[in-house]
Structure formats: structure tokens, C-alpha cells
N, C-alpha and C positions, 0 to 999 in steps of 0.2 A: 130594733132590739128590742129583746126582752126585758121586761123591769124585774130587778132584784124582786124576790118576795112575792111573785105573781107564776106560782108554778100548778095552780090549780088544772089548768089544763093538761098538764104534763102526768096525771095520777087518775087512777081510780075514784069513784066518789067515796069520801068517808076518809080518805088518808090523809095521816098527819105530816104535815111538811114542815121542816125545820132549816134553815140556811144559816150556813155559820162559814166563818174563815178556819182553818186549823193551821197552828205554826206547826210545819214540819220540820223547820230550823228556824234558826236565830236571825235567819235571812230570808224566808220565804214562809208567805201564808196562800194557802190554796183554798179557792172557792168550793164549799160541799154543799149540795140538797140533799135532804136526809128524808125520804120516803118511808113512813111507816103505814101497813094497810089496818085497814079498821081492825080487821081479825086477822092475829097470827096464825101461821099454817105452820106443816112440820118441816119445812124448809130452812136452811140458814140464811144469813144476811148474804147479799151481793154485794161486793165493789164493782161499781161500774168505772172503767176508765173509758172514755171514747178518745177517738183518733185524733191525729195533729190538727191541730187548728179547729178543730170541727165545734160546731155551737149545736147545743140542746136542742134545738127544734127539728133538726133531722132525726132524733132520736124519740120524740114525741107521741109517736104511735106505739111503739115498742115498751116506754115508759110506764103510760096508761094502762097496758095489757098486763104488764109484769109486776106493777105495784099490786094488781089485786091478790097476789100470790106470795110475794118476797118483800123483806124490807131492804132498801135500796139507798146507798152509801153512792152518791154520784159526785165523783171528785174532777173539777176541771185542772187540769195537770200545769205546769210551770212556764210551758211554751204559751200559754193562753194569756189574752190581753184582762182576765177578771185575778191572776196571781198576783201578790203584791210581792214585789224584792225592794229589801230596803237599799240593796245597790244590786244593779243586772248582773243576774247568778251566770253559769254555765249549762248550759243546757243540753244532754244527751241522754240515750237510753237508759244508763244505769244510775244517772242523776236522777232520773224521773222513779225509776224502780224504787230507789230510797225513800223516795217521797212518798210511795205507796207504802211500802213496809212501815215505815213511821206511823202514816196515818192509819192502819192496823193495829198498830201498838195502840196508840194516843185512846183509840175505843175499845180499847181492850180485849180485843177478839182474839180468843184461844186459836192455835194452830189445827188444821181438818174442820173447823166449825164456820167456815163462810168459803162463798163461791166468790172466784172471779170472774168478771167479764170484761173483755176488752175487746175494742174494734182497731182494725189497721194497728196504727202506731201501739195505740194501746193494748193491744195483743201481743205485740212484739215486747213491749215493757214487763206483762205477765211473765212471758216463756224467759226471760232474760233472768228477770227477779227470783225465779223458781229453780233455773238453774244454777244461779249464784244461792241458792238457800235463803233467801230474804223473804220470799212469801213461801207458805204451806196451804194453800187451800184443799179441802175437799173435792174440789171439782174447779177445772178452770175453762171455761166458755170462750171461744175465740172468733170472731168473727174480721175473716178478709186479712189475717195475720203477714204481715211483711219479713220475708227470711232475709232480705236485703231492702232498700230500698233504692229504686232504680226511679230516683226523680228526675223528671224531664231536665234536660239540659236546659231548653229555655228558661224554665222556672229558676232555676239556680244562676243563670244570667240575670233575671229578672230582681232576682231577691238580692245577690250577692254584690250584683256590682253597679246596679242603677238607681241613684239617689233616690230618695222619698217622691218628691215633688215628681221627676220624671216618671215615678212608677204609676201615678195616677194615670198619667197621660196614655201608658205603654198596657194598662191595665185590660182594654179590652182587645188589643190583638193576641194577649195573653189565653183570654177567656177563648177566642176565636181558635186557635191554637191547642189548645185541652181539648175542644171540642172533635175537633176535626180528626184527632191522632191518638184519643186516648179514651174517647166515652163511646158507648155502642148507642148512640141517637136512636135507632130503631126499638130496639128492648129494653132502653134505661134510660131515657131523657131525662129523669128526677135526677138521677146521679149529676149530671151537668149543672142543673138549677141549685143542687145542691154545694157543688164546690165552686161554683161561680159566687156564692153567697161567703164563702169560703174566703174567696181572693178579695171581695169587699171590703171584709170585715176583721182581717187577720192585723195581730202586733206585729208590725213588718220588721222590727228589731229583733225581735224574740224569735219569729219565723226564719230571719236571715242566718240567726245563729245556728238554731236546731236544724236548717237546713246544711247547713255546710257539715256538723257535727254527723246526721244520719246519713249524708251519703256514704261516708264511711265505713258505716256499720254492718255487720253480717251475723247474720246466729247460727250459719252454718254447720261452722265447728263445733256450737254447743249443743247440737239436736238431740245427741246419743245421751246429755245429762239429763234429761225430762225423763221422770220416773212417776210421775204425777198421771192423774185419769184427766184426757181432756177430749172435749168434744169441739170441733172446729166445723164453723158456717163458712161457704165457701161458693163463689159464683162462678162458672166456665167463661161467661160473657164480661166478665166483669174485670175490664183489660188493666186497669189500675194497681188491682192484688193478683198476681201470677197465682191462678189454679193449677198451673204443674206443680210449681215448686212448692204450694201447699200439700198437695196430694205425696209428693216425695216426703216429706217433713212428716204427714201422719202415718204414711207405711214404715218408717222408721222408729216409731215410738209405737212401744207396746201398751195398749189399754186406749189408744186415741181412737176417734171416731169421725168422720167426715161424712157431713150430709152436705150436697151438691144443691142449693136453691136458685142456680143459674144464674141470677142476676142480683147487683150490689141493692137494688131495690127491696128485692127480695128478704133480703140478708138483715133489713130494717124493717121488719113486718110482723104481724101480727102472727103469720103462718111460721115464723122464726120461732117466736114466744112457745107456740103450740109444740112446736118440734121438741124443743128444751123441755117441756113439761112431758112429752110423751117418752123423751130418752131417762128422764128422771124417775119415771112411774115404771119405766120397765126395767131398770137399773136397780130400782128399790132402793137407791142408795140413802136417803132420808126416811125412818121409818117414824111412824108416831108413837 
């Protein structure tokens, strides 16, 4: 596991790093890493929301490149083991959206003066919060958003039914099944290793509660409510994040752009950051 306050390998040289807990309610505090580049640029800050149960090491390459150009608030959401609950709280897409909206308020960041960037569940949280008028970014960057959470049945059974002690014994079988059915090992073997690490280190109780909540969630009926500028990165070979459903969503939203990077690995790369910079520069969205 990564030691707290030791994030110098996750940003460009000279970046200022501050870690803190932010109280998004009187019952929950979220862990946040604030990266400020050595030299501020014309771009607004990024509110960075990682995926369900994911760990920061999966974003090392992206953060290192992105922190050259952006101030970043990397926020670990309430289902993660880093979150402090005075009493274990409900975990839903809407709850997490409330948390992020509160974090933006606490940082006194004005509407239309920040970028939200989220991956997988984090992207879905951003979409849901925008549709509910909780967040008002100038741009939403979404990586592999989930319109619905087609959580593998085996994972629901393992997380929801099997006791913690037995989970440790059956975990190797879960990894094997994930590799065989849900990962394209020929084109994206790193995706397997990333998710295997998640299975090894998740907060089982919070993951159980969130899985049972997420499996009932769908964004399908809310797509038409999105009126913001959206940039989506997806991959046709990323089995866990449906490219077809993402394409349908993008086609239904005015002002949405989809960039196909083929694999999950490429959506977590310098190439993705370069594509984001190209989009920003071509759109002339942020002027000096």
C-alpha cells in the first residue's frame, strides 16, 4: 500500500502536494490529495473522481502528466477504505454525488470554473450529479462511464453473501473467473492486474453495500438531462465498460465527443492526457 503523504512519484517535479481529510458531512470525511503545478496555466482546476474501489497507483502515469498542466483535487470517495465514517453510511451514486458537490463548495470553486474528471463509477457519479444540478463544471471528462452497472453475478454472490473469512479463500477463484470472462488478456493484461489489486485491498463491507446499491442503478432515463460539454474516453476492447452503451449516450447528448482508445490501458495513459490537451486547445475553451 502507498504511504500517506508520499505522493511525489504521482506528479511532475516541483508540484506542491497537500493531503487532507475534508468533512463532506458531519458523518463522513473523504481523503483528498491536492496537486498544484509549479507554474499555473490557463486551465481551471480538475476535480478528479476515481472508479469504484480503485486505488491511486492505477492513475500514476496520468497524474504525473496531468499535473504539469492542471491543479488537481484527487478525491477518494466514500466506499473506499480511506474514508472516515463516524457510523457506516449508505453508499449510492447519489450520495457520492452529494459528497463531491459539497467538496467543490468547501473549496469555494465557482460554477463553470472547473473540470470534472471521473473514471467508471466516478464518471457515472459526475453524470448523475450534473443531471441533478448538483455539479456545474465547464467541462466533464468521462473515462469508461457506466450507464448501468452490470456487476458480474459471481462478484455479487461473493461480496453480498460470502462471509469475510471465506472471501479470502475464494478470492483466487474470483480472480480467475474475472480474467477468463471479463478481461481481454491479449490486448489489455494490465487491466487484470489492476483489478486483481482492487480485489486484494477493497474494504469488503463498504464494497458489499455499494455493490448491492449500484446493481439497481441506471442512468439511461437521465441522459437527455445532460446539457453540458462532455468529453468521453472509451475503448472497444474494454469488456467491463460497454463501448456500445457509451456510444449511444454520446450520440444522444448535444456537445458530447467520444474518443475511442481501444483498451482500458490506453485510457489510463499519457496518450489520454495528450488527447485531452488537444481537445482543449482546438476547442479554445479556456483562453489566457
